[in-house]
MOPAC internal coordinates of N, CA, C and O (Angstrom, degrees):
PM7 1SCF
backbone

  N    0.0000 0     0.00 0     0.00 0    0    0    0
  C    1.4339 1     0.00 0     0.00 0    1    0    0
  C    1.5200 1   109.42 1     0.00 0    2    1    0
  O    1.2310 1   120.11 1   -47.90 1    3    2    1
  N    1.2928 1   117.39 1   132.10 1    3    2    1
  C    1.4521 1   121.19 1  -176.67 1    5    3    2
  C    1.4959 1   110.20 1   -84.63 1    6    5    3
  O    1.2310 1   121.16 1   -23.13 1    7    6    5
  N    1.3259 1   115.39 1   156.87 1    7    6    5
  C    1.4422 1   122.72 1   178.31 1    9    7    6
  C    1.5146 1   111.55 1   -75.87 1   10    9    7
  O    1.2310 1   119.50 1   -29.18 1   11   10    9
  N    1.3131 1   118.55 1   150.82 1   11   10    9
  C    1.4672 1   119.58 1   173.82 1   13   11   10
  C    1.5367 1   110.42 1   -61.87 1   14   13   11
  O    1.2310 1   120.61 1   -22.79 1   15   14   13
  N    1.2864 1   116.43 1   157.21 1   15   14   13
  C    1.4541 1   121.89 1  -177.75 1   17   15   14
  C    1.5125 1   110.81 1   -55.06 1   18   17   15
  O    1.2310 1   119.30 1   137.96 1   19   18   17
  N    1.3153 1   118.94 1   -42.04 1   19   18   17
  C    1.4784 1   121.68 1  -176.11 1   21   19   18
  C    1.5487 1   110.53 1   -69.38 1   22   21   19
  O    1.2310 1   118.69 1   161.43 1   23   22   21
  N    1.3373 1   120.11 1   -18.57 1   23   22   21
  C    1.4396 1   123.14 1  -177.53 1   25   23   22
  C    1.5297 1   112.29 1   -93.81 1   26   25   23
  O    1.2310 1   119.81 1   170.92 1   27   26   25
  N    1.3092 1   117.97 1    -9.08 1   27   26   25
  C    1.4706 1   121.16 1  -179.67 1   29   27   26
  C    1.5153 1   109.76 1   -76.00 1   30   29   27
  O    1.2310 1   120.48 1   -33.15 1   31   30   29
  N    1.2928 1   116.68 1   146.85 1   31   30   29
  C    1.4685 1   119.78 1   179.55 1   33   31   30
  C    1.5033 1   110.23 1   -79.78 1   34   33   31
  O    1.2310 1   121.54 1   -15.56 1   35   34   33
  N    1.3309 1   114.65 1   164.44 1   35   34   33
  C    1.4659 1   118.46 1   179.96 1   37   35   34
  C    1.5254 1   112.30 1   -69.62 1   38   37   35
  O    1.2310 1   119.96 1   159.96 1   39   38   37
  N    1.3241 1   117.67 1   -20.04 1   39   38   37
  C    1.4636 1   120.56 1   177.50 1   41   39   38
  C    1.5420 1   109.58 1   -66.91 1   42   41   39
  O    1.2310 1   119.97 1   151.42 1   43   42   41
  N    1.3395 1   117.65 1   -28.58 1   43   42   41
  C    1.4526 1   120.46 1   178.65 1   45   43   42
  C    1.5314 1   110.65 1   -68.52 1   46   45   43
  O    1.2310 1   120.48 1   154.69 1   47   46   45
  N    1.2914 1   116.69 1   -25.31 1   47   46   45
  C    1.4683 1   120.72 1  -176.14 1   49   47   46
  C    1.5364 1   111.76 1   -93.73 1   50   49   47
  O    1.2310 1   120.40 1   178.67 1   51   50   49
  N    1.3201 1   116.84 1    -1.33 1   51   50   49
  C    1.4957 1   118.45 1  -176.84 1   53   51   50
  C    1.5346 1   111.90 1   -62.17 1   54   53   51
  O    1.2310 1   119.98 1   147.02 1   55   54   53
  N    1.3035 1   117.64 1   -32.98 1   55   54   53
  C    1.4698 1   119.73 1  -177.53 1   57   55   54
  C    1.5205 1   112.60 1   -76.64 1   58   57   55
  O    1.2310 1   119.16 1   166.39 1   59   58   57
  N    1.3227 1   119.22 1   -13.61 1   59   58   57
  C    1.4664 1   120.64 1  -179.61 1   61   59   58
  C    1.5262 1   111.89 1  -108.59 1   62   61   59
  O    1.2310 1   119.79 1   178.25 1   63   62   61
  N    1.3372 1   118.00 1    -1.75 1   63   62   61
  C    1.4652 1   119.79 1   178.56 1   65   63   62
  C    1.5330 1   109.51 1   -70.32 1   66   65   63
  O    1.2310 1   121.73 1   -31.39 1   67   66   65
  N    1.2910 1   114.30 1   148.61 1   67   66   65
  C    1.4579 1   121.89 1  -177.66 1   69   67   66
  C    1.5352 1   108.46 1   -92.94 1   70   69   67
  O    1.2310 1   120.51 1   -43.88 1   71   70   69
  N    1.2982 1   116.62 1   136.12 1   71   70   69
  C    1.4332 1   120.69 1   171.72 1   73   71   70
  C    1.5294 1   107.68 1   -76.30 1   74   73   71
  O    1.2310 1   120.70 1   -75.24 1   75   74   73
  N    1.3104 1   116.26 1   104.76 1   75   74   73
  C    1.4510 1   121.12 1  -170.74 1   77   75   74
  C    1.5456 1   113.72 1   -68.49 1   78   77   75
  O    1.2310 1   120.42 1   153.18 1   79   78   77
  N    1.3218 1   116.81 1   -26.82 1   79   78   77
  C    1.4944 1   117.98 1   176.02 1   81   79   78
  C    1.5267 1   109.64 1   -70.21 1   82   81   79
  O    1.2310 1   120.59 1   141.39 1   83   82   81
  N    1.3376 1   116.47 1   -38.61 1   83   82   81
  C    1.4660 1   120.15 1   175.52 1   85   83   82
  C    1.5269 1   110.66 1   -64.87 1   86   85   83
  O    1.2310 1   120.63 1   139.19 1   87   86   85
  N    1.2956 1   116.40 1   -40.81 1   87   86   85
  C    1.4709 1   120.81 1   178.10 1   89   87   86
  C    1.5374 1   110.95 1   -63.13 1   90   89   87
  O    1.2310 1   120.59 1   138.29 1   91   90   89
  N    1.3244 1   116.48 1   -41.71 1   91   90   89
  C    1.4846 1   120.83 1   177.41 1   93   91   90
  C    1.5276 1   111.21 1   -63.34 1   94   93   91
  O    1.2310 1   120.59 1   137.50 1   95   94   93
  N    1.3126 1   116.48 1   -42.50 1   95   94   93
  C    1.4673 1   120.41 1   177.53 1   97   95   94
  C    1.5336 1   110.43 1   -63.45 1   98   97   95
  O    1.2310 1   120.03 1   134.82 1   99   98   97
  N    1.3196 1   117.55 1   -45.18 1   99   98   97
  C    1.4397 1   121.80 1   179.09 1  101   99   98
  C    1.5275 1   110.68 1   -61.47 1  102  101   99
  O    1.2310 1   120.53 1   136.55 1  103  102  101
  N    1.3278 1   116.59 1   -43.45 1  103  102  101
  C    1.4610 1   120.57 1  -177.58 1  105  103  102
  C    1.5373 1   110.06 1   -67.51 1  106  105  103
  O    1.2310 1   119.82 1   140.68 1  107  106  105
  N    1.3206 1   117.96 1   -39.32 1  107  106  105
  C    1.4783 1   119.15 1   177.73 1  109  107  106
  C    1.5052 1   111.70 1   -64.27 1  110  109  107
  O    1.2310 1   120.03 1   137.22 1  111  110  109
  N    1.3393 1   117.54 1   -42.78 1  111  110  109
  C    1.4698 1   120.36 1   178.07 1  113  111  110
  C    1.5196 1   109.50 1   -66.66 1  114  113  111
  O    1.2310 1   119.77 1   141.81 1  115  114  113
  N    1.3086 1   118.05 1   -38.19 1  115  114  113
  C    1.4487 1   122.56 1   178.07 1  117  115  114
  C    1.4946 1   112.59 1   -62.97 1  118  117  115
  O    1.2310 1   120.81 1   138.16 1  119  118  117
  N    1.3521 1   116.06 1   -41.84 1  119  118  117
  C    1.4744 1   121.02 1   177.11 1  121  119  118
  C    1.5140 1   110.43 1   -61.41 1  122  121  119
  O    1.2310 1   120.41 1   134.40 1  123  122  121
  N    1.3114 1   116.82 1   -45.60 1  123  122  121
  C    1.4664 1   119.88 1  -179.65 1  125  123  122
  C    1.5167 1   110.22 1   -63.36 1  126  125  123
  O    1.2310 1   120.02 1   132.10 1  127  126  125
  N    1.3116 1   117.57 1   -47.90 1  127  126  125
  C    1.4790 1   120.59 1  -178.55 1  129  127  126
  C    1.5220 1   112.25 1   -61.74 1  130  129  127
  O    1.2310 1   120.61 1   133.48 1  131  130  129
  N    1.3366 1   116.45 1   -46.52 1  131  130  129
  C    1.4536 1   118.30 1  -178.16 1  133  131  130
  C    1.5395 1   111.78 1   -68.92 1  134  133  131
  O    1.2310 1   119.95 1   147.81 1  135  134  133
  N    1.3191 1   117.70 1   -32.19 1  135  134  133
  C    1.4761 1   119.74 1   175.29 1  137  135  134
  C    1.5054 1   111.10 1   -66.64 1  138  137  135
  O    1.2310 1   119.96 1   141.37 1  139  138  137
  N    1.3337 1   117.68 1   -38.63 1  139  138  137
  C    1.4666 1   121.03 1   178.94 1  141  139  138
  C    1.5403 1   109.92 1   -66.64 1  142  141  139
  O    1.2310 1   120.32 1   138.15 1  143  142  141
  N    1.3281 1   116.99 1   -41.85 1  143  142  141
  C    1.4613 1   121.45 1   178.25 1  145  143  142
  C    1.5431 1   109.38 1   -63.12 1  146  145  143
  O    1.2310 1   120.12 1   136.33 1  147  146  145
  N    1.3163 1   117.38 1   -43.67 1  147  146  145
  C    1.4510 1   121.33 1   177.71 1  149  147  146
  C    1.5078 1   110.89 1   -59.66 1  150  149  147
  O    1.2310 1   120.04 1   134.00 1  151  150  149
  N    1.3291 1   117.52 1   -46.00 1  151  150  149
  C    1.4695 1   120.60 1   178.50 1  153  151  150
  C    1.5443 1   111.06 1   -60.95 1  154  153  151
  O    1.2310 1   120.63 1   135.87 1  155  154  153
  N    1.3271 1   116.40 1   -44.13 1  155  154  153
  C    1.4783 1   118.83 1   179.71 1  157  155  154
  C    1.5444 1   111.53 1   -64.08 1  158  157  155
  O    1.2310 1   120.67 1   138.55 1  159  158  157
  N    1.3152 1   116.33 1   -41.45 1  159  158  157
  C    1.4578 1   117.96 1   179.97 1  161  159  158
  C    1.5142 1   112.87 1   -67.52 1  162  161  159
  O    1.2310 1   120.30 1   145.12 1  163  162  161
  N    1.3359 1   117.03 1   -34.88 1  163  162  161
  C    1.4699 1   119.68 1   174.98 1  165  163  162
  C    1.5272 1   110.29 1   -63.21 1  166  165  163
  O    1.2310 1   120.31 1   138.70 1  167  166  165
  N    1.3259 1   117.02 1   -41.30 1  167  166  165
  C    1.4567 1   120.99 1   179.11 1  169  167  166
  C    1.5206 1   111.62 1   -65.04 1  170  169  167
  O    1.2310 1   120.44 1   139.04 1  171  170  169
  N    1.3404 1   116.77 1   -40.96 1  171  170  169
  C    1.4706 1   121.19 1  -179.75 1  173  171  170
  C    1.5308 1   109.85 1   -68.27 1  174  173  171
  O    1.2310 1   120.15 1   140.04 1  175  174  173
  N    1.3094 1   117.31 1   -39.96 1  175  174  173
  C    1.4789 1   119.79 1  -173.23 1  177  175  174
  C    1.5017 1   115.61 1   -84.24 1  178  177  175
  O    1.2310 1   119.72 1   158.90 1  179  178  177
  N    1.3355 1   118.13 1   -21.10 1  179  178  177
  C    1.4264 1   117.86 1  -174.61 1  181  179  178
  C    1.5244 1   114.21 1  -121.75 1  182  181  179
  O    1.2310 1   116.43 1   105.30 1  183  182  181
  N    1.3124 1   124.38 1   -74.70 1  183  182  181
  C    1.4544 1   119.26 1  -173.94 1  185  183  182
  C    1.5288 1   114.73 1   -70.82 1  186  185  183
  O    1.2310 1   119.47 1   151.67 1  187  186  185
  N    1.3330 1   118.62 1   -28.33 1  187  186  185
  C    1.4462 1   120.65 1  -178.47 1  189  187  186
  C    1.5341 1   112.04 1  -113.44 1  190  189  187
  O    1.2310 1   119.89 1  -152.84 1  191  190  189
  N    1.3029 1   117.82 1    27.16 1  191  190  189
  C    1.4667 1   121.91 1  -175.70 1  193  191  190
  C    1.5241 1   111.62 1   -61.97 1  194  193  191
  O    1.2310 1   119.37 1   145.95 1  195  194  193
  N    1.3133 1   118.81 1   -34.05 1  195  194  193
  C    1.4672 1   119.10 1  -179.27 1  197  195  194
  C    1.5022 1   113.86 1   -67.58 1  198  197  195
  O    1.2310 1   119.74 1   163.62 1  199  198  197
  N    1.2983 1   118.11 1   -16.38 1  199  198  197
  C    1.4771 1   122.27 1   178.00 1  201  199  198
  C    1.5269 1   112.31 1   -81.45 1  202  201  199
  O    1.2310 1   119.85 1   165.66 1  203  202  201
  N    1.3300 1   117.88 1   -14.34 1  203  202  201
  C    1.4612 1   121.54 1  -173.96 1  205  203  202
  C    1.5175 1   112.20 1  -116.68 1  206  205  203
  O    1.2310 1   121.52 1   -27.98 1  207  206  205
  N    1.3349 1   114.70 1   152.02 1  207  206  205
  C    1.4555 1   119.15 1   179.12 1  209  207  206
  C    1.5335 1   110.59 1   -70.36 1  210  209  207
  O    1.2310 1   120.86 1   -12.33 1  211  210  209
  N    1.3181 1   115.95 1   167.67 1  211  210  209
  C    1.4487 1   120.80 1   179.06 1  213  211  210
  C    1.5086 1   109.71 1   -62.94 1  214  213  211
  O    1.2310 1   119.80 1   140.48 1  215  214  213
  N    1.3252 1   117.98 1   -39.52 1  215  214  213
  C    1.4746 1   120.68 1   179.82 1  217  215  214
  C    1.5414 1   110.57 1   -62.99 1  218  217  215
  O    1.2310 1   119.99 1   138.53 1  219  218  217
  N    1.3184 1   117.63 1   -41.47 1  219  218  217
  C    1.4648 1   121.06 1   177.83 1  221  219  218
  C    1.5206 1   111.17 1   -64.12 1  222  221  219
  O    1.2310 1   120.31 1   141.71 1  223  222  221
  N    1.3270 1   117.01 1   -38.29 1  223  222  221
  C    1.4536 1   120.06 1   177.98 1  225  223  222
  C    1.5278 1   112.51 1   -68.19 1  226  225  223
  O    1.2310 1   120.78 1   141.39 1  227  226  225
  N    1.3323 1   116.12 1   -38.61 1  227  226  225
  C    1.4769 1   119.57 1   175.83 1  229  227  226
  C    1.5188 1   110.12 1   -63.46 1  230  229  227
  O    1.2310 1   120.48 1   133.94 1  231  230  229
  N    1.3120 1   116.68 1   -46.06 1  231  230  229
  C    1.4654 1   120.72 1   176.64 1  233  231  230
  C    1.5158 1   109.92 1   -60.65 1  234  233  231
  O    1.2310 1   119.94 1   140.46 1  235  234  233
  N    1.3349 1   117.72 1   -39.54 1  235  234  233
  C    1.4517 1   121.68 1   179.24 1  237  235  234
  C    1.5421 1   112.04 1   -62.02 1  238  237  235
  O    1.2310 1   121.07 1   137.56 1  239  238  237
  N    1.3171 1   115.56 1   -42.44 1  239  238  237
  C    1.4568 1   118.06 1   178.58 1  241  239  238
  C    1.5130 1   112.15 1   -65.37 1  242  241  239
  O    1.2310 1   120.07 1   140.14 1  243  242  241
  N    1.3090 1   117.48 1   -39.86 1  243  242  241
  C    1.4731 1   121.66 1   176.59 1  245  243  242
  C    1.5262 1   110.03 1   -64.43 1  246  245  243
  O    1.2310 1   120.59 1   136.31 1  247  246  245
  N    1.3097 1   116.47 1   -43.69 1  247  246  245
  C    1.4732 1   120.53 1  -179.45 1  249  247  246
  C    1.5283 1   110.26 1   -67.91 1  250  249  247
  O    1.2310 1   120.13 1   150.47 1  251  250  249
  N    1.3100 1   117.35 1   -29.53 1  251  250  249
  C    1.4763 1   120.97 1   177.76 1  253  251  250
  C    1.5331 1   109.86 1   -63.48 1  254  253  251
  O    1.2310 1   121.17 1   134.54 1  255  254  253
  N    1.3262 1   115.37 1   -45.46 1  255  254  253
  C    1.4584 1   119.64 1   179.64 1  257  255  254
  C    1.5320 1   110.20 1   -64.34 1  258  257  255
  O    1.2310 1   120.17 1   134.82 1  259  258  257
  N    1.3089 1   117.28 1   -45.18 1  259  258  257
  C    1.4557 1   121.26 1   179.86 1  261  259  258
  C    1.5167 1   113.29 1   -64.07 1  262  261  259
  O    1.2310 1   120.39 1   140.76 1  263  262  261
  N    1.3266 1   116.85 1   -39.24 1  263  262  261
  C    1.4483 1   119.35 1   178.19 1  265  263  262
  C    1.5353 1   111.57 1   -68.46 1  266  265  263
  O    1.2310 1   120.16 1   145.36 1  267  266  265
  N    1.3127 1   117.30 1   -34.64 1  267  266  265
  C    1.4747 1   119.99 1   176.33 1  269  267  266
  C    1.5350 1   109.44 1   -64.80 1  270  269  267
  O    1.2310 1   120.47 1   138.21 1  271  270  269
  N    1.3126 1   116.70 1   -41.79 1  271  270  269
  C    1.4680 1   119.87 1   176.46 1  273  271  270
  C    1.5121 1   110.67 1   -62.32 1  274  273  271
  O    1.2310 1   119.80 1   137.13 1  275  274  273
  N    1.3307 1   118.00 1   -42.87 1  275  274  273
  C    1.4634 1   121.78 1   179.48 1  277  275  274
  C    1.5311 1   111.11 1   -63.82 1  278  277  275
  O    1.2310 1   119.78 1   143.25 1  279  278  277
  N    1.3139 1   118.02 1   -36.75 1  279  278  277
  C    1.4635 1   120.33 1   176.05 1  281  279  278
  C    1.5253 1   109.69 1   -59.76 1  282  281  279
  O    1.2310 1   120.36 1   133.96 1  283  282  281
  N    1.3118 1   116.91 1   -46.04 1  283  282  281
  C    1.4613 1   120.08 1  -179.03 1  285  283  282
  C    1.5302 1   111.65 1   -65.92 1  286  285  283
  O    1.2310 1   120.10 1   138.31 1  287  286  285
  N    1.3244 1   117.41 1   -41.69 1  287  286  285
  C    1.4648 1   120.12 1   179.95 1  289  287  286
  C    1.5326 1   112.61 1   -66.29 1  290  289  287
  O    1.2310 1   121.22 1   135.86 1  291  290  289
  N    1.3391 1   115.26 1   -44.14 1  291  290  289
  C    1.4811 1   117.83 1  -179.82 1  293  291  290
  C    1.5298 1   111.65 1   -69.13 1  294  293  291
  O    1.2310 1   120.51 1   147.66 1  295  294  293
  N    1.3406 1   116.63 1   -32.34 1  295  294  293
  C    1.4598 1   118.28 1   174.65 1  297  295  294
  C    1.5253 1   111.49 1   -65.13 1  298  297  295
  O    1.2310 1   120.73 1   141.04 1  299  298  297
  N    1.3284 1   116.22 1   -38.96 1  299  298  297
  C    1.4552 1   120.34 1   175.84 1  301  299  298
  C    1.5174 1   111.47 1   -62.83 1  302  301  299
  O    1.2310 1   120.38 1   136.11 1  303  302  301
  N    1.3276 1   116.88 1   -43.89 1  303  302  301
  C    1.4742 1   120.73 1   177.44 1  305  303  302
  C    1.5248 1   109.69 1   -62.00 1  306  305  303
  O    1.2310 1   120.50 1   141.31 1  307  306  305
  N    1.3186 1   116.64 1   -38.69 1  307  306  305
  C    1.4768 1   120.64 1  -179.73 1  309  307  306
  C    1.5238 1   109.61 1   -63.81 1  310  309  307
  O    1.2310 1   119.82 1   135.90 1  311  310  309
  N    1.3220 1   117.95 1   -44.10 1  311  310  309
  C    1.4710 1   122.15 1   179.54 1  313  311  310
  C    1.5277 1   110.83 1   -63.18 1  314  313  311
  O    1.2310 1   120.68 1   138.95 1  315  314  313
  N    1.3289 1   116.31 1   -41.05 1  315  314  313
  C    1.4747 1   119.68 1   178.28 1  317  315  314
  C    1.5123 1   111.02 1   -63.00 1  318  317  315
  O    1.2310 1   119.96 1   136.34 1  319  318  317
  N    1.3393 1   117.68 1   -43.66 1  319  318  317
  C    1.4697 1   120.44 1  -179.62 1  321  319  318
  C    1.5116 1   110.00 1   -68.34 1  322  321  319
  O    1.2310 1   119.06 1   140.56 1  323  322  321
  N    1.3182 1   119.39 1   -39.44 1  323  322  321
  C    1.4601 1   120.33 1   179.90 1  325  323  322
  C    1.5345 1   110.88 1   -65.17 1  326  325  323
  O    1.2310 1   120.71 1   140.33 1  327  326  325
  N    1.3355 1   116.25 1   -39.67 1  327  326  325
  C    1.4554 1   118.84 1   179.48 1  329  327  326
  C    1.5243 1   110.84 1   -66.06 1  330  329  327
  O    1.2310 1   120.12 1   139.48 1  331  330  329
  N    1.3202 1   117.38 1   -40.52 1  331  330  329
  C    1.4615 1   121.77 1   179.41 1  333  331  330
  C    1.5245 1   111.01 1   -66.17 1  334  333  331
  O    1.2310 1   119.91 1   148.09 1  335  334  333
  N    1.3260 1   117.77 1   -31.91 1  335  334  333
  C    1.4641 1   122.69 1   178.95 1  337  335  334
  C    1.5086 1   112.65 1   -88.25 1  338  337  335
  O    1.2310 1   119.67 1  -177.48 1  339  338  337
  N    1.3448 1   118.24 1     2.52 1  339  338  337
  C    1.4582 1   124.30 1  -179.38 1  341  339  338
  C    1.5401 1   111.29 1    60.05 1  342  341  339
  O    1.2310 1   120.90 1  -141.00 1  343  342  341
  N    1.3266 1   115.89 1    39.00 1  343  342  341
  C    1.4387 1   122.95 1   174.33 1  345  343  342
  C    1.5208 1   109.21 1  -100.12 1  346  345  343
  O    1.2310 1   119.78 1   -22.96 1  347  346  345
  N    1.3375 1   118.03 1   157.04 1  347  346  345
  C    1.4649 1   118.35 1   176.02 1  349  347  346
  C    1.5108 1   111.82 1   -60.32 1  350  349  347
  O    1.2310 1   120.50 1   -48.09 1  351  350  349
  N    1.3237 1   116.65 1   131.91 1  351  350  349
  C    1.4652 1   121.09 1  -178.51 1  353  351  350
  C    1.5024 1   108.95 1  -100.59 1  354  353  351
  O    1.2310 1   121.62 1   -43.66 1  355  354  353
  N    1.3393 1   114.50 1   136.34 1  355  354  353
  C    1.4791 1   118.39 1   175.38 1  357  355  354
  C    1.4449 1   114.69 1   120.39 1  358  357  355
  O    1.2310 1   120.10 1   180.00 1  359  358  357

């Protein structure tokens, strides 16, 4: 019979802890990538829309929404990593 979660030692959790520096690096790269995708989709969908087919513009609008969601998620991950590393958040 296994012990309840509250009775397990911290050594048992060592294998599931997140390397917060790696998380911060991943979040920073994710923020940059999703911001670039957002910028590209805005360019495709608005100022240069006449250069692209309707299908490309529809895909661009969908990608715009997804990249905005990714920006928010990666920013949240970045804040979590900064807080865990005792760095200023925000």
